[in-house]
C-alpha positions as CSV (number, residue, x, y, z in Angstrom):
1,M,0.1,31.1,-67.8
2,I,-1.6,27.7,-68.0
3,T,-2.4,26.2,-64.6
4,T,-5.2,23.8,-65.5
5,A,-5.3,20.5,-67.5
6,V,-8.3,18.4,-68.5
7,I,-7.6,14.8,-69.2
8,L,-10.2,13.1,-71.3
9,D,-10.9,9.4,-70.4
10,A,-14.6,8.8,-71.2
11,G,-14.2,6.7,-74.4
12,K,-15.3,3.0,-74.4
13,G,-12.0,1.7,-75.7
14,T,-13.6,-1.0,-77.8
15,K,-10.5,-1.3,-80.1
16,L,-8.3,-2.2,-77.1
17,W,-10.3,-5.4,-76.3
18,P,-9.7,-7.3,-74.0
19,Y,-8.0,-4.6,-71.8
20,A,-10.7,-1.9,-71.5
21,Q,-13.4,-4.2,-70.2
22,I,-12.9,-3.5,-66.5
23,R,-10.9,-0.3,-66.8
24,S,-10.7,2.8,-68.9
25,K,-7.9,3.2,-71.4
26,G,-6.3,5.9,-69.2
27,M,-6.0,3.3,-66.4
28,V,-4.0,0.8,-68.5
29,P,-0.7,0.3,-66.7
30,I,2.6,1.2,-68.4
31,C,5.6,0.1,-66.4
32,N,3.2,-0.4,-63.5
33,K,1.7,3.1,-63.5
34,P,-1.6,4.0,-65.3
35,V,-1.1,6.2,-68.3
36,M,-3.0,9.0,-66.5
37,R,-0.7,8.7,-63.5
38,H,2.3,9.3,-65.9
39,L,0.4,12.4,-67.2
40,V,-0.6,13.7,-63.8
41,D,2.9,13.3,-62.4
42,A,4.4,15.2,-65.4
43,L,1.8,18.0,-65.1
44,K,2.4,18.4,-61.4
45,N,6.1,18.7,-62.0
46,L,5.3,21.5,-64.5
47,G,3.4,23.3,-61.7
48,L,-0.2,22.8,-62.8
49,K,-2.5,23.2,-59.8
50,E,-5.8,22.0,-61.2
51,I,-6.1,18.7,-63.0
52,I,-9.5,17.5,-64.1
53,I,-10.1,13.9,-65.3
54,V,-13.3,13.4,-67.3
55,G,-14.2,9.7,-67.1
56,G,-17.0,7.6,-68.5
57,A,-18.3,4.2,-67.5
58,H,-15.1,3.4,-65.6
59,A,-14.6,6.7,-63.9
60,A,-14.8,5.0,-60.5
61,G,-11.4,3.4,-61.2
62,A,-9.7,6.7,-61.8
63,R,-11.6,8.2,-58.8
64,N,-10.2,5.4,-56.6
65,H,-6.7,5.7,-57.9
66,F,-6.5,9.4,-57.3
67,R,-8.5,9.5,-54.1
68,N,-5.6,10.8,-52.0
69,D,-4.4,13.4,-54.6
70,G,-5.9,16.8,-53.8
71,E,-4.8,18.4,-57.1
72,V,-6.8,15.9,-59.2
73,R,-10.6,16.1,-59.6
74,V,-12.5,13.2,-61.3
75,I,-15.8,13.9,-62.9
76,E,-18.1,11.7,-65.0
77,D,-19.5,12.2,-68.4
78,K,-22.6,10.0,-68.1
79,N,-23.4,10.1,-71.8
80,P,-20.2,10.5,-73.7
81,K,-20.7,11.7,-77.3
82,G,-17.0,12.4,-78.1
83,P,-13.9,14.0,-76.7
84,V,-15.0,17.6,-77.4
85,F,-18.2,17.2,-75.4
86,S,-16.4,15.5,-72.6
87,L,-14.1,18.5,-72.5
88,C,-17.0,20.9,-72.4
89,A,-18.4,18.9,-69.4
90,A,-15.5,20.2,-67.4
91,K,-16.3,23.9,-68.3
92,E,-17.3,25.0,-64.8
93,Y,-13.8,23.9,-63.4
94,I,-11.8,25.8,-66.0
95,A,-10.8,29.3,-64.8
96,G,-8.3,30.3,-67.4
97,D,-6.1,29.0,-70.2
98,F,-5.9,25.2,-70.2
99,L,-4.5,22.0,-71.7
100,A,-6.7,19.3,-73.1
101,L,-5.1,15.9,-73.1
102,F,-6.1,12.3,-73.9
103,G,-6.0,9.8,-71.0
104,D,-4.8,7.1,-73.4
105,T,-1.8,9.0,-74.8
106,L,1.6,8.7,-73.2
107,V,3.4,12.0,-73.5
108,T,6.7,13.0,-71.9
109,E,7.1,15.9,-69.5
110,G,9.3,17.7,-72.0
111,D,6.7,17.7,-74.7
112,L,3.9,18.7,-72.3
113,K,6.1,21.6,-71.2
114,A,6.5,22.8,-74.8
115,L,2.8,22.7,-75.3
116,A,2.1,24.6,-72.1
117,E,4.5,27.3,-73.2
118,A,3.1,27.7,-76.7
119,S,3.5,31.4,-77.7
120,S,0.0,31.5,-79.3
121,L,-3.2,29.7,-78.7
122,P,-4.9,27.5,-79.7
123,A,-2.1,25.1,-80.2
124,V,-1.9,21.4,-81.0
125,L,0.8,19.0,-79.8
126,A,1.4,17.1,-83.1
127,S,3.2,13.7,-83.0
128,P,4.7,12.1,-86.1
129,L,3.0,8.8,-87.0
130,H,6.4,7.0,-87.2
131,G,5.1,4.4,-89.7
132,R,2.0,3.6,-87.7
133,S,-1.4,3.1,-89.4
134,N,-3.1,6.4,-90.3
135,D,-6.5,5.1,-89.2
136,C,-6.8,8.2,-86.9
137,I,-7.4,11.9,-87.3
138,T,-4.3,13.2,-88.8
139,C,-2.8,16.7,-88.4
140,N,-1.2,18.5,-91.3
141,V,1.7,20.6,-90.2
142,R,3.5,23.3,-92.2
143,G,6.3,25.0,-90.4
144,D,5.0,26.1,-86.9
145,R,1.3,25.9,-87.9
146,A,-1.3,23.2,-88.2
147,T,-3.1,23.7,-91.5
148,G,-5.9,21.3,-91.0
149,F,-7.1,17.9,-89.7
150,V,-8.3,14.9,-91.8
151,G,-10.3,12.0,-90.6
152,H,-8.7,8.6,-91.2
153,P,-7.1,9.3,-94.7
154,R,-6.6,6.5,-97.1
155,G,-3.1,5.3,-98.1
156,D,0.3,6.0,-96.5
157,S,0.7,9.2,-94.6
158,N,3.7,11.1,-93.3
159,G,1.4,13.2,-91.1
160,H,0.9,13.6,-87.4
161,F,-1.7,12.8,-84.8
162,S,-2.9,15.1,-82.1
163,A,-1.4,14.3,-78.7
164,G,-2.9,17.3,-76.9
165,F,-4.1,20.8,-77.2
166,A,-3.7,24.2,-75.4
167,F,-6.6,26.7,-75.4
168,K,-7.7,30.0,-74.0
169,K,-10.9,29.8,-71.9
170,E,-12.7,31.8,-74.6
171,H,-12.2,28.9,-77.1
172,L,-14.7,26.9,-75.1
173,A,-17.5,28.7,-76.9
174,L,-16.1,27.3,-80.2
175,L,-15.8,23.8,-78.8
176,E,-19.4,23.9,-77.6
177,T,-20.7,24.5,-81.2
178,N,-19.1,21.3,-82.5
179,A,-21.2,19.5,-85.2
180,G,-20.9,16.1,-83.5
181,R,-19.5,14.6,-86.6
182,F,-16.1,14.8,-88.3
183,M,-16.9,16.3,-91.7
184,L,-13.5,16.6,-93.3
185,T,-13.0,13.1,-94.7
186,Q,-12.3,11.7,-98.1
187,V,-15.2,10.7,-100.3
188,G,-16.7,7.4,-99.3
189,M,-15.3,7.5,-95.7
190,M,-17.9,7.0,-92.9
191,P,-17.3,9.0,-89.8
192,P,-19.3,8.1,-86.6
193,L,-21.7,10.5,-84.9
194,E,-19.0,11.6,-82.4
195,G,-17.6,15.0,-81.5
196,F,-13.9,15.5,-82.0
197,I,-11.8,18.5,-80.9
198,E,-10.0,18.5,-84.3
199,M,-13.3,19.3,-86.1
200,S,-13.7,22.4,-84.0
201,L,-10.2,23.4,-84.9
202,N,-11.0,22.9,-88.6
203,D,-13.9,25.3,-88.0
204,F,-11.5,27.8,-86.3
205,I,-9.2,27.6,-89.4
206,A,-12.2,28.1,-91.8
207,D,-13.2,31.2,-89.8
208,G,-9.7,32.7,-90.4
209,G,-7.9,31.6,-87.3
210,E,-4.4,30.1,-87.0
211,I,-3.3,27.2,-84.9
212,A,0.2,26.8,-83.5
213,A,1.8,23.3,-84.0
214,I,4.2,22.0,-81.4
215,V,5.9,18.8,-82.8
216,T,6.8,16.3,-80.2
217,K,10.5,15.5,-79.7
218,D,10.0,12.3,-77.8
219,H,8.2,9.0,-78.7
220,T,4.5,9.6,-78.0
221,V,2.1,6.7,-78.0
222,D,-1.7,6.7,-78.5
223,I,-2.8,3.5,-76.9
224,D,-5.6,2.5,-79.3
225,K,-5.1,-1.2,-80.0
226,P,-3.6,-4.0,-77.8
227,W,-0.1,-3.9,-79.4
228,H,0.2,-0.2,-78.7
229,I,0.5,-1.3,-75.0
230,Y,3.8,-2.9,-76.1
231,E,4.9,0.2,-77.9
232,A,4.2,2.4,-74.9
233,E,5.9,-0.1,-72.5
234,M,9.0,-0.1,-74.6
235,A,9.2,3.7,-74.9
236,C,8.7,4.1,-71.2
237,K,11.2,1.4,-70.2
238,Q,13.8,3.0,-72.5
239,R,13.4,6.4,-70.7
240,L,13.5,4.8,-67.3
241,F,16.6,2.8,-67.9
242,S,18.4,5.7,-69.6
243,A,18.2,7.6,-66.3
244,F,20.6,5.3,-64.4
245,E,23.2,2.6,-64.6
246,G,23.0,-0.8,-63.0
247,N,19.9,-2.0,-61.1
248,R,17.4,0.0,-59.0
249,L,16.0,-1.7,-55.9
250,A,13.2,-0.3,-53.8
251,E,12.9,-0.6,-50.0
252,G,12.8,-4.3,-48.9
253,A,13.7,-5.6,-52.4
254,S,16.4,-8.2,-52.9
255,I,18.3,-10.2,-55.5
256,D,20.3,-13.1,-54.2
257,S,23.7,-14.4,-55.4
258,S,22.2,-17.4,-57.3
259,V,20.4,-15.2,-59.8
260,I,21.9,-14.9,-63.3
261,L,21.6,-11.3,-64.5
262,N,22.1,-10.6,-68.2
263,G,20.5,-7.2,-68.0
264,R,19.2,-4.6,-65.6
265,V,16.3,-4.6,-63.2
266,I,14.0,-2.1,-61.6
267,L,12.6,-4.0,-58.6
268,G,9.7,-2.8,-56.5
269,R,9.2,-2.8,-52.7
270,N,9.5,-6.1,-50.9
271,S,10.0,-8.0,-54.2
272,R,12.5,-10.9,-54.4
273,I,14.5,-12.5,-57.2
274,R,16.2,-15.7,-56.0
275,R,17.0,-19.4,-56.3
276,G,18.5,-19.5,-59.7
277,A,16.2,-17.2,-61.6
278,I,17.5,-15.9,-65.0
279,I,16.9,-12.3,-66.0
280,H,17.8,-11.3,-69.6
281,G,17.4,-7.7,-70.9
282,D,15.9,-4.8,-69.0
283,C,13.0,-5.8,-66.8
284,V,10.6,-3.7,-64.7
285,I,9.1,-5.6,-61.7
286,G,6.5,-4.3,-59.3
287,D,5.9,-4.6,-55.6
288,D,5.6,-7.7,-53.5
289,T,6.5,-10.0,-56.3
290,T,8.5,-13.3,-56.1
291,I,10.6,-14.6,-59.0
292,E,12.5,-17.8,-58.3
293,N,13.4,-21.4,-58.9
294,G,15.1,-21.3,-62.3
295,C,12.4,-19.3,-64.1
296,Y,13.5,-17.1,-67.1
297,L,12.4,-13.5,-67.9
298,D,13.3,-11.9,-71.2
299,D,13.1,-8.1,-71.5
300,S,9.8,-8.3,-69.6
301,S,7.5,-6.2,-67.3
302,V,5.9,-7.7,-64.3
303,G,3.2,-6.2,-62.1
304,N,2.6,-6.2,-58.3
305,R,1.9,-9.3,-56.2
306,C,2.9,-11.7,-59.0
307,Y,4.6,-15.1,-58.7
308,I,6.9,-16.6,-61.3
309,G,8.3,-20.0,-60.4
310,H,9.9,-23.2,-61.5
311,G,10.6,-23.5,-65.2
312,A,8.3,-20.6,-66.2
313,E,9.4,-18.5,-69.1
314,L,8.1,-15.0,-69.7
315,G,8.6,-12.7,-72.7
316,G,6.2,-9.8,-72.5
317,I,4.0,-7.9,-70.0
318,I,2.0,-9.3,-67.1
319,W,0.0,-7.0,-64.8
320,D,-1.0,-7.4,-61.1
321,K,-1.4,-10.7,-59.3
322,V,-0.5,-13.1,-62.2
323,Y,0.7,-16.5,-61.3
324,L,3.1,-18.5,-63.5
325,Y,3.8,-21.3,-61.0
326,H,5.8,-23.8,-63.1
327,Y,6.7,-25.2,-66.5
328,M,5.2,-22.8,-69.0
329,E,6.0,-20.3,-71.7
330,I,4.1,-17.0,-71.8
331,N,4.6,-14.6,-74.7
332,G,2.3,-11.6,-74.8
333,I,0.3,-9.2,-72.6
334,V,-1.6,-10.6,-69.6
335,G,-4.2,-8.7,-67.6
336,D,-4.8,-8.7,-63.8
337,N,-5.5,-11.8,-61.7
338,V,-4.6,-14.5,-64.3
339,D,-3.8,-18.0,-63.2
340,F,-1.9,-20.2,-65.7
341,G,-2.1,-24.0,-65.4
342,A,1.1,-25.9,-65.6
343,A,2.6,-26.3,-69.1
344,T,0.5,-23.6,-70.7
345,V,2.3,-22.4,-73.8
346,C,1.7,-19.3,-75.9
347,G,3.0,-19.9,-79.4
348,S,5.4,-17.3,-80.6
349,L,6.6,-18.6,-84.0
350,R,4.7,-19.3,-87.2
351,F,6.2,-22.2,-89.1
352,D,5.2,-20.5,-92.4
353,D,7.0,-17.3,-91.5
354,G,3.8,-15.5,-92.2
355,V,2.2,-12.5,-90.6
356,T,-0.6,-13.0,-88.0
357,R,-3.5,-10.9,-89.0
358,H,-5.8,-9.6,-86.3
359,R,-9.4,-8.3,-86.5
360,I,-10.2,-5.2,-84.5
361,K,-14.0,-4.7,-84.4
362,G,-14.1,-6.8,-87.6
363,R,-11.4,-4.9,-89.5
364,L,-8.3,-6.8,-90.5
365,E,-5.1,-5.4,-89.1
366,E,-1.8,-6.0,-90.9
367,Q,1.8,-6.2,-89.5
368,H,2.4,-4.3,-86.2
369,E,4.2,-4.5,-82.9
370,A,3.9,-7.9,-81.2
371,Q,2.0,-9.5,-84.1
372,D,2.5,-13.0,-82.8
373,A,2.0,-12.3,-79.1
374,C,-1.1,-13.6,-77.2
375,F,-3.4,-11.1,-75.6
376,I,-5.0,-12.4,-72.4
377,G,-7.7,-10.4,-70.6
378,D,-8.2,-9.9,-66.9
379,Y,-9.4,-12.7,-64.5
380,C,-8.7,-15.5,-66.9
381,R,-7.5,-19.0,-66.2
382,T,-5.9,-21.8,-68.2
383,G,-5.9,-25.5,-67.6
384,V,-2.8,-27.7,-67.8
385,N,-1.2,-28.2,-71.2
386,A,-3.3,-25.4,-72.9
387,I,-1.7,-24.2,-76.1
388,L,-2.5,-20.7,-77.3
389,M,-1.5,-20.1,-80.9
390,P,0.2,-16.9,-82.1
391,G,-2.0,-13.8,-82.0
392,V,-5.1,-15.2,-80.1
393,K,-7.0,-13.1,-77.6
394,T,-9.0,-14.2,-74.6
395,G,-11.7,-11.9,-73.1
396,V,-12.1,-11.1,-69.4
397,Y,-13.5,-13.8,-67.0
398,S,-12.8,-16.6,-69.4
399,V,-11.2,-20.0,-69.1
400,V,-9.2,-22.0,-71.6
401,G,-9.5,-25.6,-70.5
402,A,-6.9,-28.3,-70.1
403,G,-5.4,-29.6,-73.4
404,V,-7.1,-27.0,-75.6
405,I,-5.2,-25.9,-78.7
406,L,-6.6,-22.4,-79.1
407,R,-6.7,-21.0,-82.6
408,E,-9.3,-18.3,-82.3
409,D,-10.3,-15.5,-80.0
410,V,-12.3,-16.4,-76.9
411,P,-15.1,-13.9,-76.0
412,D,-15.6,-12.4,-72.5
413,N,-17.2,-14.7,-69.9
414,T,-16.6,-17.9,-71.9
415,L,-15.3,-21.4,-71.0
416,I,-13.7,-23.4,-73.8
417,Y,-12.7,-27.0,-73.3
418,A,-11.7,-30.0,-75.4
419,E,-13.7,-33.2,-75.8
420,Q,-11.9,-36.4,-76.5
421,T,-12.9,-39.6,-78.2
422,H,-11.4,-42.7,-76.5
423,V,-10.6,-46.1,-78.1
424,K,-10.5,-49.1,-75.8
425,K,-8.6,-52.3,-76.8
426,A,-7.6,-55.4,-75.0
427,W,-4.0,-55.5,-73.8
428,G,-1.9,-57.8,-71.8
429,P,1.1,-60.2,-71.8
430,E,-0.1,-61.8,-75.0
431,M,0.8,-58.6,-76.8
432,Y,4.4,-59.4,-76.0
433,G,4.4,-62.9,-77.2
434,W,3.7,-64.7,-73.9
């Protein structure tokens, strides 16, 4: 019986910029709970007694979040060289058969249960790509077996990606012999010097072993790029709202009679919706948040301690302590502690009906979820009348000044502002014929 799980969260998350600058990918909030909190809650419901999180540079964030959870141990891999080596770093805490999961992958309790009850080990939890890009390590599945893993194959793929694994303790010896490089790639592909669990499983197959494949039944999301946050949020919201009818209000929460509700709400502790606010679609709202004065929310998620006020429109996701005081339109994903100046607008419609193309670490990305949304990092500010064009990103600790029309990404720790040229002319009654 599996009673231990190791959650791997030591990666740098560079493709998720600007959201993994001050946190690990596993601490990205989905419906106001970090991805790893979703995983831990599900694992505890399944009866697992020992949960080990292996963090990297941002391990302190996970340690703080789980500080009161006696069943969760957070350790740090100080020199991460890939998931397989981070897994081996937890070796001393593994007493028997165990699960290996990724901190940035949202998996349902039902699918975790199926993996934990696999009839033979090792086993992989294989999730269909569902039309997503195959720039990942794909898993080939035939019947109830995984026949091999390929690194970032070219072209379209109907394959799967690995959402988790189940091992016997004895398999740690195989994992420790990992080559530190993914060697099963197509000619011309360039794998990094990084140790992947799937490469060890390829070695296991080459040595005559068999790997059980458990195919996920629910929508599983690997949060690798900014728009995957949207995908995870939508999947999580769908599951939350399917569990009940009407609204769900926590202790101290209130919705007054002036509010126009054209959807449903999950409202956190001591949060208020009042004074003519308009709610459309299904919205998740955190604790100690105020939404009032004729603002408009469209199928959105709102964090804790936020304020949305007069004339503000929101379509997307904002995290904790974000202020939309008045007269603005925000479309996208917004990190913690962002203060928007009045009349800030995020463009959401291209007049040429084209596709906004993003660059992730220099690589062009084609059509995807939320392609025209703006992606705003933590601790940012905008000045009055700032306009953010479709698809732009702003790094953490950055400022978009008053009147700026932003057409390109803003790096971390950067202020961008507009300079004007003024023309002075004489003016007076004579200009009106006096």
